[in-house]
N, C-alpha and C positions, 0 to 999 in steps of 0.2 A: 755494418756496411750492407747496402742493398744488393740483392742478388737477382739476376735476370731469371724470370719465370719461377721465382722462389716457391710459390704455392703449389706448383705442379711437379717439382723435381723430387725424386727419391734421394737418399743420402749417396747412393752409388752414382747417380746421374749428375750430381753437383760436385763430384770429387776430382782429384788431381788427374785422373785418367780420362777426363772428358775430352771429346774431340774438339769442341768449340771453346775458344778462350775469349771471353768478353773482356775488352780492354777499354774502360771509360777514359775519355780524353777531353776534359772540359776547357778546351782552348778557345779563347776569344781575344785575339790580339790585333788582327788586321781587318776586322769587319768595316765595311765602307758605307753602309746604309742603316738597316735595322740592327739592333743588338739583341743579345740574349742567348747566344749559342753556348755559353759557359754552363747554362742550366740544362742543356739538351741531354747529356748522358744520364743524369739522375732521373729526368722526366721519362725517358725511354724505359729505363730499368724498372721504375715504379709502375708504369703502365703495363709492362710485360706480365705483371702478376695477374692480370685479367685475361691473358691469352688462353686459348685452348691448346692442348698438346698437339692436336692434329691440324696440319695445314697442308694444302695441296696433296692430300692423300697420304702423307707420311708424318711421322713424329720425330723431328730432328732431335728432340731432347733425349730420345732413347740412346743416342750416341754420346750424350753427356754435354753439359754446359757449365763451365767453371767461370765465375766472375772474379776478375782480378781487382786489386785496389786501383783507384784512378792514377793516371800518370800526372806527376806534378808539372804545372805549366808556367812556372816562374822562371826568370832568367832569360838570356838571349835565345832567340828562336832556333838557331842551329843546335844549341844544347837541348832544347825541348824536343826537337825532331830526333836527336840521337837517343833520348830516353825512350821514345816510342819505338824507334828502330830496334833497340835492344830487346824490347818486349816481343815484337812480332818475329824477330829472328829466333828468339828462344822458343817461341811457339812452333814455328815451322820446323826447326831442328828436332823438336820432340814429336814430330808427326801430327801436329795439331793444326787447326784452322783458326787464325786470329780474326776476331770480329771487333773492329775498333768503332766505338760510338763517340761521335762528336757533338759539340765542338765544330769549329769552322773547318772549311775544306782544305786549308793549308796543311792539315795534319796528314793528308794522304801521302805527302812526300816522305815523311818519316816512316810511315807504315810500310810503304812499298820498298823503301831502301832496306829495311830489315828482312823482308821476304826475299828480296833478290840476293842478299848476302847469304841467306840460309840455303837457297836453291842453287846458286852459282850457274843459273841458266837464264836465257832471255824469257821475259814474260810479256803478256799482253794485258791491257787494262780496258775493261768495259765500263763506260761512264754514263750514268743517267744524270742529266744536268740541264738547267736552263741556260748555262753559260759554258763557253769553251774553255775558260781558265787558261788561255794560252798567251796572255800578255807577258812580255819579257820581265816586267816588274810592274807594280802598281803602287802609286803613292810613295815611291822610293823604296819599297820593300820587295825583295826578290822572293821571299817566302810568303807572299800574299796569297790569300784564297783565290785571287784572280790570276795568278801566275803558276799555280802548282803543277798544271799539266805541261807547261813549258819546261819546267825543271825536269820533269820525268821524261819528256820527249828527248831532251838533251842527253839524258842518261841511257838512252836506247830503248825505252819502254814504248812498245807499239800501242797506239791508242785507237779505240773505237768509241765514238760519241753518239749518244741517242738523246734526242729531245731538246737540243740547243735552239734557242730563239732570241738570243741577245749576244752579239759579238761585234768586235771592232775590226777595222781593216788589217791591223797587225795580226790578229788571230786568223783571219781569212788567209793571209800570206803564210802564216805558220802551218796551217793545215796542209798546204801544198808542199812546203819545204820539208815537213816532217812526216809526210805520207800518212796523214791522219784519216782513218776511215770514219765516215759520219753520215748519219741520216737525221736531218733536223726535224724539229717538232711540226713545222707546217706540213711537210710531207707525211710524217707519221700520223698526225691527227686527221688531216683532210682526207687521207686515203685509208684511215682506220687500220693501219699496219700493226700487227702484233708479232710478226716474225721477220727478221732480216738476216740473211746469211752473211757471216763474216768472210773476208777474203780467205782463200785456200791457204795462203802463207801466214795467216795470223797465228801467233804462238799457241801451243797446246795448253800451256800453263797460264791461267787467267786470274787476275785480281779484279774484283768488282768494287767500284766506287759509286755509291748512290747518294747524290745530293737531293734532299727532299724537295728543293725548288724545281726539280725536273717535273714534278707534278704540277698540274694547273692549280692556281690559287683557290679554286673552288673546292679542291680536295686537300690542299695543304697551304693555308694562309700563314701558318706560324713559322715563317722563315724570313731571314733578313733581306732577301732580294727577290720577292715574288714577281713573276713575269706572266702575263696572260698568254693563253694559247698552249698550255702544257699538256702533258700526258695524264691519263687516268691511272688508277692503281693497277687494275688488271693488265692494261696495256704495257705498263712499265715492267711488271713482273714477267709477262710473257716474252718481252724482248730479251730480258736477261736470261731467262730459262732456255730460250732458243739459242742464244749466243754460247751458252755453256755446253750444248750438246756435242759430244765427241771431244770435249776438253775437260780439264780438271781445274776446279776453283782452289786457289792456294791462299786466299785471304779476301777479306771484304771490309768495307766501312760504310756507315750510314752517318751523314753529316748535315749540318746547317739547320737542325731543328732549333727554333728559338721560341720556347714555350710562352704562350700568351694567356694562360689561365683556363683555356678550353681543353679539357682532358681528351677530347676526340682526336686532336692532332697528335698528342703524345702517344695515344693508342695506335694511331695510324703508323707512326714511325716505328713503334715496337712490332707491329704486325709485319711491316716491311722487313725489319731485321730478321724476324723468325722465318719468314717465307724465303728470304735469301739463304738462310741456313739450309732449308729444304732443297733449294736449287743447287747448293754446293754439294749435296749428296748425289746428284745426278739421277 
């Protein structure tokens, strides 16, 4: 089994006491345009072997990184989501930070469900994404990648969205009815914004969901639904890092990488994952 950052980890850093729990989730069930997300977790983990230990001035791996076996993705989607929820719940109950690698964005529902069960408290979700993912259902599937945030909002998760630049009227309406905080890509990019304050009443406990299509296709073309006008790498990282100030990261995922044979994009997704771990340390 491949191990995240394998070449850099000591035996102690890769052991059961590790703070970060890598959970591969090769889910590809509701993709609606490009395909390939099932190969995302393996590509990220293999590319991570080329990362440096140091990122953003810290070494997250000093806290330990344990790579779990992939979550089986066969069977009905509700069962698949429950398998992932059981993993993230166990991680949080053990005082760890689950890091789920996708796979398509629908997996965030299962990951967050497990985190919420473990915490028993309201959480907020910071989302980097080209899409709002607030459709009630898409192509007849409520667990679609395009409706995952609708499901979470229904369950009381407070949302903060950054980088969106493709949405429908149903999602515009949902943002209003669900009190979704958002700053979209056109504002962020045209004004070169790297820091946006969350509302004062946004929960202290935060889950980060990073869809790689939040980046502009110039920086990340290897994704199923690329949309022009997106964020750059540092801008997206700074937005997440600022959002976490004064708050605690309780879990994260990196989703929607669809490897296309160019290792640069796999490495970019691995670097995003590792820097998000640094951000989670505060």
